[in-house]
C-alpha positions in Angstrom: -18.2 -17.2 -12.0 -16.2 -15.2 -14.5 -13.4 -15.6 -12.7 -10.5 -15.7 -10.1 -8.5 -12.4 -9.1 -4.2 -12.8 -9.8 -3.6 -9.3 -8.9 -4.3 -5.0 -8.1 -1.9 -3.5 -10.2 -0.7 0.4 -9.2 -0.6 3.0 -12.0 2.5 4.7 -11.3 5.3 7.5 -11.6 8.0 5.5 -10.0 7.1 1.2 -10.7 10.8 0.4 -8.9 9.8 3.0 -5.5 6.5 1.8 -4.9 7.8 -1.7 -5.2 9.9 -1.4 -3.6 8.0 0.4 -1.0 5.0 -2.9 -0.7 7.9 -4.8 -0.9 8.5 -3.1 2.7 5.1 -3.6 3.4 4.0 -6.9 2.5 7.8 -8.4 3.6 8.2 -9.4 0.5 11.0 -8.9 -1.8 10.6 -6.2 -5.1 10.3 -8.0 -9.1 11.2 -5.1 -11.4 10.1 -6.8 -14.6 11.9 -3.1 -16.1 11.6 0.4 -16.6 7.3 0.1 -16.6 6.5 -2.8 -14.1 7.0 -4.2 -11.3 4.9 -6.4 -8.5 5.5 -7.3 -5.2 4.2 -11.3 -4.6 1.5 -12.4 -1.7 -1.0 -13.4 -1.0 -1.9 -11.5 -4.1 0.6 -9.6 -6.2 0.8 -5.8 -6.5 2.2 -5.0 -9.1 3.1 -1.8 -10.4 2.7 -0.4 -13.9 4.4 3.8 -14.3 1.8 5.7 -16.5 2.2 9.0 -18.4 -1.2 11.0 -16.3 0.1 12.5 -12.0 -2.2 10.7 -9.5 -5.1 13.8 -9.1 -8.1 12.9 -6.4 -8.4 9.9 -3.4 -8.6 6.4 -4.4 -11.9 5.0 -4.6 -10.5 1.6 -3.7 -7.5 1.2 -1.2 -5.5 -1.8 0.8 -5.9 -3.0 4.7 -3.2 -4.1 6.0 -3.8 -6.0 9.3 -1.3 -5.4 12.5 -0.6 -5.4 15.5 0.6 -1.5 16.8 -0.8 0.8 14.6 0.9 3.0 16.4 4.6 1.5 15.5 3.2 0.7 12.6 2.6 3.5 10.8 5.6 5.3 12.9 8.0 2.4 10.7 5.8 3.1 7.4 7.3 7.0 7.9 10.5 6.1 8.0 9.7 3.5 4.8 8.3 7.1 3.2 4.7 6.9 3.9 2.6 9.6 5.0 -0.1 9.8 7.7 -3.6 11.0 6.3 -4.6 12.6 9.4 -4.9 10.8 13.2 -6.0 8.0 14.5 -8.9 6.3 14.2 -10.5 4.9 17.6 -14.3 3.2 16.8 -15.8 0.2 17.6 -14.5 -2.1 15.7 -11.0 -0.9 16.3 -8.2 1.6 15.8 -6.5 2.3 12.0 -5.1 4.8 10.0 -5.0 6.4 7.1 -1.7 6.5 5.2 -0.4 7.0 1.8 2.4 5.9 0.0 4.9 7.1 -1.3 3.0 8.2 -4.6 -0.1 9.1 -2.2 -1.7 6.1 -2.7 -4.3 5.4 0.5 -3.6 3.0 2.7 -4.9 1.9 5.7 -2.2 0.0 8.9 -6.1 -1.6 10.7 -5.5 -3.3 14.8 -5.4 -7.3 15.0 -5.3 -7.1 18.3 -8.5 -6.2 19.7 
């Protein structure tokens, strides 16, 4: 083993905006270290660092957020500034909804009730 993960970092334009959004999603207070770095502590620290480049293209990795009711969670995330990316998906594993955070980073709301 080389080591253990300590945090997942998102490059972004507005670290405080994303930390505030993700703090709501994950139920943890955002920490704004300075204008270029904010984070949310949970089972894994999710950090946001300011970069000059805009996001382009599809994420190569994303977070899955387990929820009891995908439709209700999606509605709440929309009210907090997320965007829905396509329709609700239902397959043999259960239901999930692809979303985008306020800067367009994809994440999935995944049913935990099945």
